[in-house]
PDB file of N, CA, C and O in Angstrom:
ATOM      1  N   MET A   1      91.731  60.845 153.601  1.00  0.00           N
ATOM      2  CA  MET A   1      90.860  61.675 152.772  1.00  0.00           C
ATOM      3  C   MET A   1      90.225  62.743 153.656  1.00  0.00           C
ATOM      4  O   MET A   1      89.631  62.422 154.685  1.00  0.00           O
ATOM      5  N   PRO A   2      90.346  64.015 153.261  1.00  0.00           N
ATOM      6  CA  PRO A   2      89.775  65.074 154.090  1.00  0.00           C
ATOM      7  C   PRO A   2      88.249  65.040 154.045  1.00  0.00           C
ATOM      8  O   PRO A   2      87.637  64.604 153.070  1.00  0.00           O
ATOM      9  N   ALA A   3      87.670  65.514 155.133  1.00  0.00           N
ATOM     10  CA  ALA A   3      86.210  65.506 155.229  1.00  0.00           C
ATOM     11  C   ALA A   3      85.588  66.519 154.272  1.00  0.00           C
ATOM     12  O   ALA A   3      84.514  66.283 153.719  1.00  0.00           O
ATOM     13  N   ILE A   4      86.273  67.654 154.079  1.00  0.00           N
ATOM     14  CA  ILE A   4      85.752  68.697 153.186  1.00  0.00           C
ATOM     15  C   ILE A   4      86.801  68.961 152.118  1.00  0.00           C
ATOM     16  O   ILE A   4      87.949  69.274 152.431  1.00  0.00           O
ATOM     17  N   ASN A   5      86.419  68.838 150.897  1.00  0.00           N
ATOM     18  CA  ASN A   5      87.329  69.105 149.794  1.00  0.00           C
ATOM     19  C   ASN A   5      87.338  70.614 149.561  1.00  0.00           C
ATOM     20  O   ASN A   5      86.334  71.185 149.137  1.00  0.00           O
ATOM     21  N   THR A   6      88.462  71.253 149.834  1.00  0.00           N
ATOM     22  CA  THR A   6      88.533  72.718 149.738  1.00  0.00           C
ATOM     23  C   THR A   6      88.401  73.209 148.307  1.00  0.00           C
ATOM     24  O   THR A   6      87.948  74.334 148.091  1.00  0.00           O
ATOM     25  N   ALA A   7      88.774  72.415 147.336  1.00  0.00           N
ATOM     26  CA  ALA A   7      88.645  72.824 145.939  1.00  0.00           C
ATOM     27  C   ALA A   7      87.172  72.984 145.573  1.00  0.00           C
ATOM     28  O   ALA A   7      86.803  73.930 144.877  1.00  0.00           O
ATOM     29  N   ILE A   8      86.341  72.074 146.032  1.00  0.00           N
ATOM     30  CA  ILE A   8      84.907  72.153 145.740  1.00  0.00           C
ATOM     31  C   ILE A   8      84.284  73.341 146.467  1.00  0.00           C
ATOM     32  O   ILE A   8      83.453  74.049 145.899  1.00  0.00           O
ATOM     33  N   VAL A   9      84.679  73.563 147.716  1.00  0.00           N
ATOM     34  CA  VAL A   9      84.137  74.682 148.485  1.00  0.00           C
ATOM     35  C   VAL A   9      84.521  76.005 147.835  1.00  0.00           C
ATOM     36  O   VAL A   9      83.688  76.903 147.719  1.00  0.00           O
ATOM     37  N   ALA A  10      85.779  76.132 147.410  1.00  0.00           N
ATOM     38  CA  ALA A  10      86.240  77.365 146.772  1.00  0.00           C
ATOM     39  C   ALA A  10      85.502  77.592 145.456  1.00  0.00           C
ATOM     40  O   ALA A  10      85.107  78.715 145.144  1.00  0.00           O
ATOM     41  N   ARG A  11      85.316  76.512 144.680  1.00  0.00           N
ATOM     42  CA  ARG A  11      84.622  76.651 143.399  1.00  0.00           C
ATOM     43  C   ARG A  11      83.168  77.072 143.602  1.00  0.00           C
ATOM     44  O   ARG A  11      82.668  77.930 142.875  1.00  0.00           O
ATOM     45  N   ASP A  12      82.490  76.482 144.575  1.00  0.00           N
ATOM     46  CA  ASP A  12      81.097  76.837 144.850  1.00  0.00           C
ATOM     47  C   ASP A  12      80.984  78.275 145.334  1.00  0.00           C
ATOM     48  O   ASP A  12      80.062  78.993 144.946  1.00  0.00           O
ATOM     49  N   THR A  13      81.913  78.697 146.177  1.00  0.00           N
ATOM     50  CA  THR A  13      81.894  80.068 146.683  1.00  0.00           C
ATOM     51  C   THR A  13      82.112  81.050 145.543  1.00  0.00           C
ATOM     52  O   THR A  13      81.407  82.055 145.451  1.00  0.00           O
ATOM     53  N   LEU A  14      83.068  80.777 144.683  1.00  0.00           N
ATOM     54  CA  LEU A  14      83.329  81.656 143.549  1.00  0.00           C
ATOM     55  C   LEU A  14      82.123  81.711 142.618  1.00  0.00           C
ATOM     56  O   LEU A  14      81.790  82.769 142.084  1.00  0.00           O
ATOM     57  N   HIS A  15      81.478  80.578 142.430  1.00  0.00           N
ATOM     58  CA  HIS A  15      80.292  80.543 141.567  1.00  0.00           C
ATOM     59  C   HIS A  15      79.168  81.397 142.154  1.00  0.00           C
ATOM     60  O   HIS A  15      78.478  82.103 141.419  1.00  0.00           O
ATOM     61  N   GLN A  16      78.984  81.337 143.463  1.00  0.00           N
ATOM     62  CA  GLN A  16      77.942  82.152 144.096  1.00  0.00           C
ATOM     63  C   GLN A  16      78.261  83.638 143.978  1.00  0.00           C
ATOM     64  O   GLN A  16      77.367  84.444 143.725  1.00  0.00           O
ATOM     65  N   LEU A  17      79.526  84.006 144.158  1.00  0.00           N
ATOM     66  CA  LEU A  17      79.902  85.409 144.058  1.00  0.00           C
ATOM     67  C   LEU A  17      79.764  85.929 142.631  1.00  0.00           C
ATOM     68  O   LEU A  17      79.310  87.054 142.422  1.00  0.00           O
ATOM     69  N   ALA A  18      80.144  85.134 141.670  1.00  0.00           N
ATOM     70  CA  ALA A  18      80.072  85.549 140.272  1.00  0.00           C
ATOM     71  C   ALA A  18      78.631  85.606 139.786  1.00  0.00           C
ATOM     72  O   ALA A  18      78.321  86.356 138.861  1.00  0.00           O
ATOM     73  N   ARG A  19      77.757  84.829 140.392  1.00  0.00           N
ATOM     74  CA  ARG A  19      76.369  84.751 139.949  1.00  0.00           C
ATOM     75  C   ARG A  19      75.539  85.932 140.434  1.00  0.00           C
ATOM     76  O   ARG A  19      74.477  86.206 139.874  1.00  0.00           O
ATOM     77  N   ARG A  20      75.997  86.632 141.459  1.00  0.00           N
ATOM     78  CA  ARG A  20      75.204  87.727 142.018  1.00  0.00           C
ATOM     79  C   ARG A  20      75.036  88.853 141.004  1.00  0.00           C
ATOM     80  O   ARG A  20      75.932  89.150 140.215  1.00  0.00           O
ATOM     81  N   GLU A  21      73.871  89.460 141.053  1.00  0.00           N
ATOM     82  CA  GLU A  21      73.577  90.573 140.160  1.00  0.00           C
ATOM     83  C   GLU A  21      73.621  91.870 140.952  1.00  0.00           C
ATOM     84  O   GLU A  21      73.528  91.863 142.179  1.00  0.00           O
ATOM     85  N   ASN A  22      73.761  92.961 140.256  1.00  0.00           N
ATOM     86  CA  ASN A  22      73.829  94.262 140.901  1.00  0.00           C
ATOM     87  C   ASN A  22      72.399  94.757 141.132  1.00  0.00           C
ATOM     88  O   ASN A  22      71.773  95.330 140.241  1.00  0.00           O
ATOM     89  N   TRP A  23      71.896  94.521 142.353  1.00  0.00           N
ATOM     90  CA  TRP A  23      70.521  94.877 142.675  1.00  0.00           C
ATOM     91  C   TRP A  23      70.312  96.379 142.600  1.00  0.00           C
ATOM     92  O   TRP A  23      69.275  96.837 142.122  1.00  0.00           O
ATOM     93  N   ALA A  24      71.293  97.156 143.072  1.00  0.00           N
ATOM     94  CA  ALA A  24      71.153  98.615 143.087  1.00  0.00           C
ATOM     95  C   ALA A  24      71.058  99.169 141.676  1.00  0.00           C
ATOM     96  O   ALA A  24      70.341 100.143 141.446  1.00  0.00           O
ATOM     97  N   GLN A  25      71.752  98.580 140.746  1.00  0.00           N
ATOM     98  CA  GLN A  25      71.688  99.044 139.364  1.00  0.00           C
ATOM     99  C   GLN A  25      70.336  98.696 138.738  1.00  0.00           C
ATOM    100  O   GLN A  25      69.786  99.476 137.960  1.00  0.00           O
ATOM    101  N   LYS A  26      69.812  97.535 139.078  1.00  0.00           N
ATOM    102  CA  LYS A  26      68.519  97.133 138.524  1.00  0.00           C
ATOM    103  C   LYS A  26      67.374  97.930 139.135  1.00  0.00           C
ATOM    104  O   LYS A  26      66.404  98.236 138.442  1.00  0.00           O
ATOM    105  N   GLU A  27      67.464  98.270 140.406  1.00  0.00           N
ATOM    106  CA  GLU A  27      66.397  98.977 141.111  1.00  0.00           C
ATOM    107  C   GLU A  27      66.860 100.376 141.488  1.00  0.00           C
ATOM    108  O   GLU A  27      66.906 100.718 142.670  1.00  0.00           O
ATOM    109  N   ALA A  28      67.202 101.183 140.496  1.00  0.00           N
ATOM    110  CA  ALA A  28      67.737 102.518 140.748  1.00  0.00           C
ATOM    111  C   ALA A  28      66.699 103.423 141.419  1.00  0.00           C
ATOM    112  O   ALA A  28      67.065 104.268 142.235  1.00  0.00           O
ATOM    113  N   GLY A  29      65.435 103.265 141.099  1.00  0.00           N
ATOM    114  CA  GLY A  29      64.392 104.089 141.695  1.00  0.00           C
ATOM    115  C   GLY A  29      64.284 103.896 143.198  1.00  0.00           C
ATOM    116  O   GLY A  29      64.075 104.854 143.942  1.00  0.00           O
ATOM    117  N   VAL A  30      64.426 102.658 143.639  1.00  0.00           N
ATOM    118  CA  VAL A  30      64.349 102.364 145.074  1.00  0.00           C
ATOM    119  C   VAL A  30      65.519 103.005 145.797  1.00  0.00           C
ATOM    120  O   VAL A  30      65.355 103.545 146.891  1.00  0.00           O
ATOM    121  N   VAL A  31      66.702 102.949 145.193  1.00  0.00           N
ATOM    122  CA  VAL A  31      67.888 103.550 145.794  1.00  0.00           C
ATOM    123  C   VAL A  31      67.718 105.065 145.885  1.00  0.00           C
ATOM    124  O   VAL A  31      68.105 105.669 146.885  1.00  0.00           O
ATOM    125  N   VAL A  32      67.152 105.678 144.868  1.00  0.00           N
ATOM    126  CA  VAL A  32      66.921 107.124 144.888  1.00  0.00           C
ATOM    127  C   VAL A  32      65.930 107.485 145.988  1.00  0.00           C
ATOM    128  O   VAL A  32      66.121 108.478 146.690  1.00  0.00           O
ATOM    129  N   VAL A  33      64.886 106.698 146.145  1.00  0.00           N
ATOM    130  CA  VAL A  33      63.904 106.967 147.210  1.00  0.00           C
ATOM    131  C   VAL A  33      64.563 106.844 148.577  1.00  0.00           C
ATOM    132  O   VAL A  33      64.333 107.685 149.445  1.00  0.00           O
ATOM    133  N   PHE A  34      65.376 105.814 148.784  1.00  0.00           N
ATOM    134  CA  PHE A  34      66.081 105.672 150.054  1.00  0.00           C
ATOM    135  C   PHE A  34      66.985 106.875 150.307  1.00  0.00           C
ATOM    136  O   PHE A  34      67.049 107.373 151.432  1.00  0.00           O
ATOM    137  N   ALA A  35      67.681 107.346 149.281  1.00  0.00           N
ATOM    138  CA  ALA A  35      68.573 108.497 149.433  1.00  0.00           C
ATOM    139  C   ALA A  35      67.784 109.749 149.791  1.00  0.00           C
ATOM    140  O   ALA A  35      68.201 110.513 150.661  1.00  0.00           O
ATOM    141  N   ILE A  36      66.655 109.968 149.135  1.00  0.00           N
ATOM    142  CA  ILE A  36      65.837 111.151 149.421  1.00  0.00           C
ATOM    143  C   ILE A  36      65.286 111.081 150.837  1.00  0.00           C
ATOM    144  O   ILE A  36      65.303 112.079 151.557  1.00  0.00           O
ATOM    145  N   VAL A  37      64.798 109.918 151.244  1.00  0.00           N
ATOM    146  CA  VAL A  37      64.277 109.759 152.606  1.00  0.00           C
ATOM    147  C   VAL A  37      65.382 110.005 153.625  1.00  0.00           C
ATOM    148  O   VAL A  37      65.139 110.630 154.657  1.00  0.00           O
ATOM    149  N   PHE A  38      66.590 109.525 153.354  1.00  0.00           N
ATOM    150  CA  PHE A  38      67.709 109.745 154.260  1.00  0.00           C
ATOM    151  C   PHE A  38      68.048 111.228 154.373  1.00  0.00           C
ATOM    152  O   PHE A  38      68.256 111.731 155.477  1.00  0.00           O
ATOM    153  N   VAL A  39      68.105 111.931 153.244  1.00  0.00           N
ATOM    154  CA  VAL A  39      68.435 113.360 153.262  1.00  0.00           C
ATOM    155  C   VAL A  39      67.357 114.142 154.006  1.00  0.00           C
ATOM    156  O   VAL A  39      67.683 115.032 154.791  1.00  0.00           O
ATOM    157  N   VAL A  40      66.097 113.835 153.782  1.00  0.00           N
ATOM    158  CA  VAL A  40      65.013 114.520 154.488  1.00  0.00           C
ATOM    159  C   VAL A  40      65.087 114.222 155.982  1.00  0.00           C
ATOM    160  O   VAL A  40      64.896 115.119 156.803  1.00  0.00           O
ATOM    161  N   GLY A  41      65.360 112.977 156.338  1.00  0.00           N
ATOM    162  CA  GLY A  41      65.481 112.601 157.746  1.00  0.00           C
ATOM    163  C   GLY A  41      66.623 113.334 158.429  1.00  0.00           C
ATOM    164  O   GLY A  41      66.461 113.825 159.546  1.00  0.00           O
ATOM    165  N   VAL A  42      67.770 113.414 157.775  1.00  0.00           N
ATOM    166  CA  VAL A  42      68.914 114.136 158.345  1.00  0.00           C
ATOM    167  C   VAL A  42      68.575 115.614 158.490  1.00  0.00           C
ATOM    168  O   VAL A  42      68.951 116.239 159.482  1.00  0.00           O
ATOM    169  N   GLY A  43      67.873 116.177 157.520  1.00  0.00           N
ATOM    170  CA  GLY A  43      67.470 117.580 157.606  1.00  0.00           C
ATOM    171  C   GLY A  43      66.536 117.830 158.779  1.00  0.00           C
ATOM    172  O   GLY A  43      66.689 118.816 159.500  1.00  0.00           O
ATOM    173  N   LEU A  44      65.572 116.943 158.971  1.00  0.00           N
ATOM    174  CA  LEU A  44      64.635 117.118 160.091  1.00  0.00           C
ATOM    175  C   LEU A  44      65.329 116.970 161.439  1.00  0.00           C
ATOM    176  O   LEU A  44      65.044 117.723 162.371  1.00  0.00           O
ATOM    177  N   VAL A  45      66.232 116.010 161.546  1.00  0.00           N
ATOM    178  CA  VAL A  45      66.967 115.834 162.802  1.00  0.00           C
ATOM    179  C   VAL A  45      67.855 117.043 163.071  1.00  0.00           C
ATOM    180  O   VAL A  45      67.936 117.503 164.210  1.00  0.00           O
ATOM    181  N   SER A  46      68.515 117.559 162.056  1.00  0.00           N
ATOM    182  CA  SER A  46      69.368 118.734 162.258  1.00  0.00           C
ATOM    183  C   SER A  46      68.535 119.963 162.611  1.00  0.00           C
ATOM    184  O   SER A  46      68.973 120.790 163.411  1.00  0.00           O
ATOM    185  N   LEU A  47      67.347 120.096 162.034  1.00  0.00           N
ATOM    186  CA  LEU A  47      66.460 121.199 162.389  1.00  0.00           C
ATOM    187  C   LEU A  47      66.026 121.085 163.847  1.00  0.00           C
ATOM    188  O   LEU A  47      65.997 122.085 164.564  1.00  0.00           O
ATOM    189  N   TRP A  48      65.692 119.890 164.288  1.00  0.00           N
ATOM    190  CA  TRP A  48      65.293 119.669 165.682  1.00  0.00           C
ATOM    191  C   TRP A  48      66.442 119.979 166.633  1.00  0.00           C
ATOM    192  O   TRP A  48      66.233 120.612 167.669  1.00  0.00           O
ATOM    193  N   ILE A  49      67.643 119.546 166.297  1.00  0.00           N
ATOM    194  CA  ILE A  49      68.817 119.826 167.142  1.00  0.00           C
ATOM    195  C   ILE A  49      69.079 121.329 167.188  1.00  0.00           C
ATOM    196  O   ILE A  49      69.405 121.871 168.244  1.00  0.00           O
ATOM    197  N   SER A  50      68.941 121.996 166.060  1.00  0.00           N
ATOM    198  CA  SER A  50      69.150 123.440 166.016  1.00  0.00           C
ATOM    199  C   SER A  50      68.143 124.166 166.915  1.00  0.00           C
ATOM    200  O   SER A  50      68.511 125.084 167.647  1.00  0.00           O
ATOM    201  N   LYS A  51      66.884 123.755 166.857  1.00  0.00           N
ATOM    202  CA  LYS A  51      65.865 124.377 167.703  1.00  0.00           C
ATOM    203  C   LYS A  51      66.161 124.145 169.181  1.00  0.00           C
ATOM    204  O   LYS A  51      65.983 125.044 170.002  1.00  0.00           O
ATOM    205  N   CYS A  52      66.615 122.935 169.518  1.00  0.00           N
ATOM    206  CA  CYS A  52      66.948 122.637 170.906  1.00  0.00           C
ATOM    207  C   CYS A  52      68.121 123.491 171.384  1.00  0.00           C
ATOM    208  O   CYS A  52      68.108 123.994 172.507  1.00  0.00           O
ATOM    209  N   LEU A  53      69.124 123.654 170.540  1.00  0.00           N
ATOM    210  CA  LEU A  53      70.278 124.466 170.922  1.00  0.00           C
ATOM    211  C   LEU A  53      69.909 125.942 171.081  1.00  0.00           C
ATOM    212  O   LEU A  53      70.399 126.609 171.992  1.00  0.00           O
ATOM    213  N   LYS A  54      69.047 126.454 170.198  1.00  0.00           N
ATOM    214  CA  LYS A  54      68.599 127.843 170.321  1.00  0.00           C
ATOM    215  C   LYS A  54      67.806 128.043 171.606  1.00  0.00           C
ATOM    216  O   LYS A  54      67.970 129.054 172.289  1.00  0.00           O
ATOM    217  N   ALA A  55      66.949 127.082 171.934  1.00  0.00           N
ATOM    218  CA  ALA A  55      66.161 127.179 173.152  1.00  0.00           C
ATOM    219  C   ALA A  55      67.066 127.126 174.372  1.00  0.00           C
ATOM    220  O   ALA A  55      66.834 127.852 175.339  1.00  0.00           O
ATOM    221  N   ARG A  56      68.069 126.301 174.348  1.00  0.00           N
ATOM    222  CA  ARG A  56      69.011 126.202 175.474  1.00  0.00           C
ATOM    223  C   ARG A  56      69.792 127.510 175.616  1.00  0.00           C
ATOM    224  O   ARG A  56      70.009 127.996 176.726  1.00  0.00           O
ATOM    225  N   LYS A  57      70.211 128.071 174.484  1.00  0.00           N
ATOM    226  CA  LYS A  57      70.970 129.325 174.534  1.00  0.00           C
ATOM    227  C   LYS A  57      70.093 130.456 175.044  1.00  0.00           C
ATOM    228  O   LYS A  57      70.556 131.286 175.827  1.00  0.00           O
ATOM    229  N   ALA A  58      68.829 130.508 174.615  1.00  0.00           N
ATOM    230  CA  ALA A  58      67.916 131.551 175.081  1.00  0.00           C
ATOM    231  C   ALA A  58      67.613 131.384 176.568  1.00  0.00           C
ATOM    232  O   ALA A  58      67.515 132.369 177.300  1.00  0.00           O
ATOM    233  N   LYS A  59      67.466 130.154 177.005  1.00  0.00           N
ATOM    234  CA  LYS A  59      67.218 129.887 178.421  1.00  0.00           C
ATOM    235  C   LYS A  59      68.421 130.289 179.274  1.00  0.00           C
ATOM    236  O   LYS A  59      68.261 130.838 180.364  1.00  0.00           O
ATOM    237  N   LYS A  60      69.612 130.016 178.779  1.00  0.00           N
ATOM    238  CA  LYS A  60      70.831 130.378 179.497  1.00  0.00           C
ATOM    239  C   LYS A  60      70.996 131.902 179.538  1.00  0.00           C
ATOM    240  O   LYS A  60      71.461 132.446 180.540  1.00  0.00           O
ATOM    241  N   ALA A  61      70.618 132.592 178.456  1.00  0.00           N
ATOM    242  CA  ALA A  61      70.756 134.045 178.417  1.00  0.00           C
ATOM    243  C   ALA A  61      69.724 134.716 179.330  1.00  0.00           C
ATOM    244  O   ALA A  61      69.976 135.817 179.819  1.00  0.00           O
ATOM    245  N   ALA A  62      68.584 134.090 179.570  1.00  0.00           N
ATOM    246  CA  ALA A  62      67.534 134.665 180.390  1.00  0.00           C
ATOM    247  C   ALA A  62      67.856 134.576 181.880  1.00  0.00           C
ATOM    248  O   ALA A  62      67.299 135.335 182.673  1.00  0.00           O
ATOM    249  N   LEU A  63      68.729 133.679 182.268  1.00  0.00           N
ATOM    250  CA  LEU A  63      69.088 133.520 183.676  1.00  0.00           C
ATOM    251  C   LEU A  63      69.954 134.705 184.136  1.00  0.00           C
ATOM    252  O   LEU A  63      70.860 135.127 183.417  1.00  0.00           O
ATOM    253  N   PRO A  64      69.675 135.237 185.327  1.00  0.00           N
ATOM    254  CA  PRO A  64      70.526 136.332 185.827  1.00  0.00           C
ATOM    255  C   PRO A  64      71.919 135.768 186.179  1.00  0.00           C
ATOM    256  O   PRO A  64      72.050 134.644 186.664  1.00  0.00           O
ATOM    257  N   ALA A  65      72.920 136.566 185.926  1.00  0.00           N
ATOM    258  CA  ALA A  65      74.298 136.134 186.185  1.00  0.00           C
ATOM    259  C   ALA A  65      74.711 136.278 187.608  1.00  0.00           C
ATOM    260  O   ALA A  65      75.845 135.950 187.958  1.00  0.00           O
TER     261      ALA A  65
END
């Protein structure tokens, strides 16, 4: 007799997967807030990188050749 009955394990696993609910669909507002925060964060990081690159280019142009 096997120590673990695979039929029971498979049935329990399938039951857990089928029982899960779609959290993102139920909490659409939270997902929208996360998306907005992500877009704003990416915008701020890209703005910071752009400023750093402009400063580097200006510093390089100011150096005598």
